[in-house]
N, C-alpha and C positions, 0 to 999 in steps of 0.2 A: 265346541267343547274339546274336539281333536284337535283344533288350532290352538287352544289352550296348552294343551298338552304337549303340543309340538313346538310351543314357545317356552314351555318351562323346562321342557329335557333340552332344549338350545342354549337357553338364555338363562335357565336359572329361578329361584324363588324368585328373585324380585319384579323378574320380567315376568314371570305366572301372574302375580299380586296386579302389577301395571296392565297385563291384559285382562284379568277379572275386572278391575276397575272401569276399562273399557267397555265389557261386556253390560255391567252394573249401569253403566252410564246409558248405553243403548235400550236397556230393558227400561229404565228410567224415561227416557224419551218415547219409547213407546206408551208406556203408561201413561202419561200424560198427554199425549197424541191427541187432537181435537178430530171427532167423527165427522167426515164429508159425507158420504152416503154409504152404503154397505160396502164393507170389504176396503174402504179408501178414508186415509188419516192424514191430518195435517199437522206438520209438528212445527208449532210456532216458537220464534226467540225466546217468549218465556218460558217454553217446557224445557231449556236447556240449562243446567245448572251449572254457577260458575266453578270454576276448578276450586275455588275455596269452601263452596257449599260440597263439591264433590268428596275433599277432602274431610270435611267434617263429618259429613254421613260415612265416610268410609270409618274412619277412628270411632265414632261413638259404636256403629254396629258392632265393630272391633272387640271395643270394651264393653259392650251388654254381652257380647256373646261370650265374654273371657273374664266374668265379673268375680268367680271363685279363684283365678287362676294368682299364683303370685307372676305381676305382670313388670316389666322394667320398661324405662322409656325406648330402650333399643329395639323391645319387642315389638312397642307400636311403630316404632321408625321403620324397622324392616316389613312391618305389615304395609305402612304405608309406601313402601319403594323408596324410601328418601333416607336423607342423612337427619342424627340426630336436631343439629342445627338449624336445618330445613324445617323439620316438621316443628321446633319449639318456633321458629319464626313465623310460617305460616300458619299455622293452627292458634296461636297466640293470637294474631292480627284479626284473625277471621272471628275468633271467639273471646277474646278478651280473659283468657284462661289458659294455662297448660292442659296437656291432655292428661298429667297425672291427678290435675287438681279435680277434672272431669269425670276421672277413673273415681275420687274418692266420694265425690258428691254423687254418681250413681250409684255407688255400695253402701252408702248412707240410707239414701232412696229407696234401693232394694231393700235393705235392712229393715227399714219401718217398716212397709208392706209385711214383711214376714213376722215384725212385731204385732201389728194388728191382725195379721191371722192365726195369732197365737201361738209364735214361735217363743223359746226364752232367748234370754240375750246372748247367751253362749250359742245355742242352737244358729241365729239369725246371725251372729259375728262369722260361724264356720262356714255358712252355705253364702256367703257374698263376700269372701275374700278378706276379711279382717284377720290379723294374725294373733287377735285375743278378744277377748271382750272388752276390756279397757280400752284396745283400742278402738273398737266402736263407740263405744262410751263417749270418748275423748273426741271423736271426730264428730258423732251427731251432736252433742252438747256445742259443738263450735259452730256448726251449720241451725240447729234449730233455735239453741238459746235454752236446752235444758237436757238432764240426760233420757235414754230411753225410758229407764224405768218411771220418771215422771212424766212422760210422754202417756205413757199407759195410763 
């Protein structure tokens, strides 16, 4: 953590997020390591996520953690430590959709869960980052083929 703070201090925010991504990769490697004997683990090649998988995980985590915030592509690119065009190219190649499409899908899924828990369409839209109940209804219908009211 101290090393990450030093990196952020000397290299700025993008350097910090790159260092954090490296730390998360190390944690992921340890999490997926195979126990050999007490206190000894083996990190295998299949434990190492590809750079594309790392990017998708990083972006998905950021989007999930910020569903209710107003996000722009540049916010996501800044978090990923890359340009807008590089993010669009790499993320699109890995997932088949853009990060904003993923954000919309995650928001609709979160709103659907809130609706199932008894929230009104208005409350669900406010808590999942939609600008209005109409925007939620339109996105919901596009993804699920029916409006939130019809869903319930």
